Residue, then its C-alpha position, 0 to 999 in steps of 0.5 A: m859663523y862667529y855672530h852666529g856662534l854668539y847667536l846659539l849662546l844667547c839664549a835668555v837676554i833679558s833686555a830688548q836693546i840691540s847689543r853689538a856683538d863687540e860686546s859679547d866679551n862682557y857676557p857670561k860664558t858657559p859650556d854648550k853641554f855638561y854630561a854628568v851621571k844620575g846620582q852623582s853631584v855636579e857643579l856647572p861652571c859660568f865665567v864673567a868678566n868682572p869678578r864684582d859682577r853679579v850672577r843669577w842662575s835660572t832654568l830656560g823658562n823659569q826666572r828661579p833657579p831649581a829647588g835645592a840647588k845652591m850658587v857658589v863663587d870658586d876659592e881660587d878663581p872669582t870669575l868663576h861661578h858654580l851651580v851645585l847640583t846633588d843627586l841628579q836625576f832624569k828630570d834634571s836634564d834641562t838647560f842652565v842659564c847664566s846670566n848678569s847685568r851685561g847678558s847671559s849663556s846657557v849650558r845644557l845639562i844631559v843626566f846619563a846612567p851607565s850599563k854594561p855592554l851587551d853581547l860580551s864573547a870570547k873566542v880563541v884565535n891561537a895559544t897566544a891569542v883571544q878575540v872579544s867582541w861585544r856591542p854598545p851598552k844600552n844606555h846612551p850609547q852615543l856618549v860612549r867615547l871609548y872602552h877600557i879592557y881589564v885582563g886578569d888572571d889567576l894571578v891578577k885581578p882584571d880590575d887592577e890596570i888598564a890593558f888596552i883602550v879601544n876607540k874602534t867602532e866597526r861598521n855595524g855597531g859592535e867592537r872587536f878586539t884582538i889581544y895578543d901575547l897571551t900565557p898558553e893554557t890560563v884562564y883568563e878573565i877578560k872584562v870590557v867597560p864602556v868610557y863615557n863622555e863626563g863634564a863640559s862638552s868643550a873637554p869632557g872628561e872620562h867616567e867609567g861605567p859599569g863592565d861585564s866579563v868573560k872568562i876563556t881557557t887558551p889552549k896548549r901550545l905545541p910542545v917545547t923540548d930540547q929532545p928531537e920532536t917525536t911522531t904519534s908513533g913515538q918515532p923521532t922527526k926528522a929536523v925540518d929543512t928550511k930550503s923545502l919550506g915553500a912560498p904562499r901560492n897565487v898571491r893577488v892583489q885588487p883595489w878595495f875601497k878608496n886608498s885600500l888594497h885587498v891581498s889574497w893568497q893560498p897557503p904554501a904546497d906540501v907544507e904541514p898546515t899545523i907548522i904555519q903560524g901566520y902570514q907577513v903581508s910587507y907593501k913599499g911604495n916606489v916614490k921618495n917617502a912613500l909608504q912601507g910596511k908589514i902586516y901580521v895575518d895569524e887567522a883565516e876567514s871562514g873557509g880557510k882563505w887567506s887576506t887581509v886590507l891594506e888600508r890608507l895607502p895614497l892613491r896612483v902611488k905604485y906598490r910592491i907587495e909581497v907574502a910570506a909564511v910565518f913557520r913554527l919549527p921543532g924548538n919553538k923557534t920562527y922562521i920567515g919563509r920565502k916570499g910569494v911572487g911579488n905584485e905590483f899594483r897602482h890603485d888610481g881610485f875607481p872609474t866612474e860607474i853606477s849600480l842599481s840596488a833592489f831590496p823587498l820591502s813586503p810581499t809587494s813591494a820594493l825598495v829600488s836604489l841607484q848608487t854611483v861609483g867615483d869621483d864627480v860622477i855626472v848622470e844624465n838621461f837616466s831611465l829604469r825598467w822593470t820585468d816580472d820573471s819572463a822578461v818580456a814586458w819590460r814597464p818603464f819605472q815612474t815614480f824614481k826621484n832622488n836616487y831611490g823609488i819605491i814599487t807596488g803591486l808585485k806577487p808574493g814569492s815572485r822574481y823581479f828584474f830591474l834594468a837602469k841606463a844612463k850616460v855616466n861622465k858622457k858615456n853610456r852605461q847600464t846595470v841590471t838587478h833582481i829581487t824574490t819578494p817574500t811569501e809572508v810578513t813577520s813583525v810589524p811596527t807599533d806605538i806609532q806617535v806624531k807630535a807637532i814641533s812647528s807650523e809645518e813639521v812633526i816628528t813621528s816615532w815608533t817601536y819595532n821589534g823585528p829580526q835583530p839586523t847584523e848591519m843595517q835596519g831601515f824604514v820607509v816613512k810615507l806621508q800621503a794628503e788628500s786634499e777636498n777634490g780627491q787628489v793626493s800628495s805624498s812624500e816619503q824618506i829612508v830612515i836607516n838604524k833609527t825609529e823616528a823621522r822628521m816629516s816637514n811641509v806639513k799643511a795646516g787643515v789638511q788629513y793625513r795618512l802615515q805609513i812605515t814600512p820596515f825593511n833589513l838589509d841584511n835579512k832580505d825576507a824580514c819585510t812587513e806589511q804597511v801601517s797607517l794612521e791618521i793625523t790633522t794639523q791645526r792652526p796655520v802657526d801654532p802646533v797641535r796642543p790639547t785643550a787648556s785647563s783651569n789652571d793655565v795662563a794664556p801668553q804675555i810677552v814681558t820684553s818691551l819691545t818699541d813699534e820702530i828700531e833704527i840701525s845703521p846699515g850693515r851692521n849685526s844686532v841680536l834681539n831677544c823676546e821672552a814670554v810667560g804664562q802657564p804652561v810655558p809658552h814657545v816662543f819664535w821669531l817671524k822675518d817679513g812673515q816667514q817663520n825665522t826661528r824654531p820655537a823655544p821654551g820661555s824666549s827666543t832670541i834673533l840675529l840680524v845679519s849685515l842688514n841693510q833694508t827695512t824689515v818687519l819683525t814679529c815675535k809670538a809666543y803660544n801654550r795650550a790656552g792661547s797665543a800672543e805676539k808683537t811686531l815691530t819695524v827694524k828701519v835701516i837709516t843712511d848716515s848722512e855724512n855716508v860713513p863706508y860700511f861692509t855690506e856683508p861680513m867677511p868670513e872669520e874662517v875658511l876650511v878647505q882641503r890642501g890644493d883646493e881653490i878659494t874664493v873670498p869676497c870683500r864687499t862694502s858700501g860709500s861714496p866715493a868708490p875705494n881703494i881696496t888692497w889684499y894682504k896674505d900675512n902681511v905681504i900685498v896679493g892682488g885681487e879682482y874688482e866685483t863692482a866698484s865698491a867690491s873685490i874678491y880673492r881667487e887662490k888656486n891649488v892653496r897648500r898652506s894656511f894663511n890670514l887674510t886681510c881686505r882694506a877698504f880705503y875711503e876718504q871718511k875712515t879705512l874698513v879692514g876684515e879678516t878671514k883665517i884661511q885654514v887648510e885642513e889635512p886629509q885625516q888618518g888612522p895611525v899607520p905603521l911606518s918602522v919597527d927595530g928589530p929583532f934582535t938576539l941579546y945576552p941576558g941582561q944586555p940592553v938594547n934601545v928599540t923605537c916604533e914611528f907610527s903616521g896619522n892625522p891626528k899624529p897618534m899616541v904611540t906606546w910600548y907593551v909587554n905581555n898587555a902591561p905599557v912600558g915606559p910613557d905615552v910618546e906622539s908619534r915615535n916612541t924609543l925604549i931605552d936601555f931596556k933589558i929581558e931575561k927571557s925571549t920576549y916579543l914587544t907589542c908597539a901600539g899607535r892610537n888617535k881618535l880614528g883607531t888604533n893600528y899594532t906593530g911589534t918585534w922579538l926580542y931573543m935571548k942567548e943561551s950563553t951569559t958571556p956576551g959578545k962584542e955586540f949583539v947579532d940582529v936575525k931577521k929571519f926571526f922577525p914575526m911581524 
């Protein structure tokens, strides 16, 4: 992996000599990618080992730097060289090469134009909360890292300070975010700004794109008064007897997705719905150090149903789950009612099962797919049959491959059934589904284009203006070839949420028919007829190219490549081939007659890893004016002293999940046979001899990361190979562990409030008051020291990492008396979350 990574950086090596991998430290270093905004200036960085090195910049395939570019050396660091480009345009997006006498490195400049988010809207959740939703920007949505949300009112402009940072993406590609702790009867302006990656890809900065704003007015809160509340008739209401406030009914828990539980319930009986502010759902595992927490739900689903999902819960742990209603009482007081009947539930994962899905593609065709549920599913003896609405004659489905198939010859506006049978982990299973084909077609793909990228691959793209899906838009891309004897062969693939596809194994001189069929998983009637066009591949090696013009020049290979090169066995080597011509030719390598690298403009590099036998290499270059090639032989020679060597390099790093098993080989060659010893963090451990000169280290149930070393002791020398065993912890979004409070305080009385989140990566925890951050961001656990209030205040605690953001909070209640007692009172019944 280490040498392969070097290969990706060696884009324009001038010399044809064989470069040893251990010389790479002297090569220039650039980032892999660099993001820059259209119209701005950029300084592309290049680091060299020696400050006296002379650095040259060029674009890939062009030996000169771009017009108008400046090459400067950093004032503070003489090993840092910059290529300065001004007034960037889309045409400036290119691969730039930084080279010195030892080698070169390349950086891909990506110029983008930020745009505002689409379809921004806001809706009222309650008097103090608003939900904002939007879709990603039209321009370069893949470069958007996160979003900044600004909140303004009559006194504060929305551009003054970032209120929230949102980096959680919904399944449909849209975004939703709920803003709490707003003031009732207030006009708010909410601005959403996309934040793009900018700068080097290894450590990108942030660039705020243009934002979009929406205004919304929060409704009036229930009246708050020191006098008894009155009914519509003007008669004072009776004080609410908290003993009469019942518990939620019919609390049910069921497994949801993996590591998730779905909790649903019904409101308490004989309770006025208007005094229910929301519900508090608490959960706690029954094992030591098990997760526990609380979730506050303040909005019902469509149809008035109440439910929530508890996510990222470890499997095979029994959890006690309880639901309590949060009531709003006269005087604007909050009261947590009795908990519903507690449920204990253990999620052991899902049993192995099969599931069958079907979607109409057109009035006469359908797509049928098979899904499996559970871990380590083995499906055997699978069969699929289908029938029409009569369900009398069941016919076999013969073209079902790779877990999906397409059936044609159906009747428009008709219903069809599909039955699948199989052995799933040795148990008989069957499932059935049905569809109704639509009666008419709608939109058709247009502007279909086909481009050859190699002798065996083409890329096809198209435009589709069909119905806008809410979640997923798919296409079936089918390529049919007809030979001279009339036989037809075809290949097909499914493309989701994209309008291009790469088709492989295209043969030269064969006529093809391309068919693109849309389908929509959200709107099953929006199906279209097939669209066809014919493409023909050209030469056996060269991709399709147009006729040459009078100014074109055929390729010429300018790198001096000898007919034969000798290397020692087991060595890693790099060869580069460069060609010139007009237009810039594409260059690629063949190894023993088989294409080994993809065509690249100007030059191509091949990496030879642990070569142990003689190999024939061919460098080929082509453009529309012609082609050129150069063949050489790489001969592996045996050292007369039979110096030992690694026949296969040990992996630099092995990534495993905790509890997995690893197998690491150490394979050498030499005579006489060596004594091979393994070391785990410098402590000798056992291995298994595979041959006289090769050993394998195995370890089951890996629990921690460590360094693994293989030492092969030969008479002439000792070979040393090292591998880093890296245990990856499963990633997890922020999960609230604990939050202090609530508290009842006197004016000016200080209090320490702590909030803690778990997650991987470790989340940054921030306190907020009235949407404004209070204090610094702290990893995992954040404590407000000597915090004081002048009125009752709700503190929001946010935990965020790259997987998303989660919230919890606590109340600080203000006593009316200004005379403090000996200590404040912890009134837990007022806890709203």
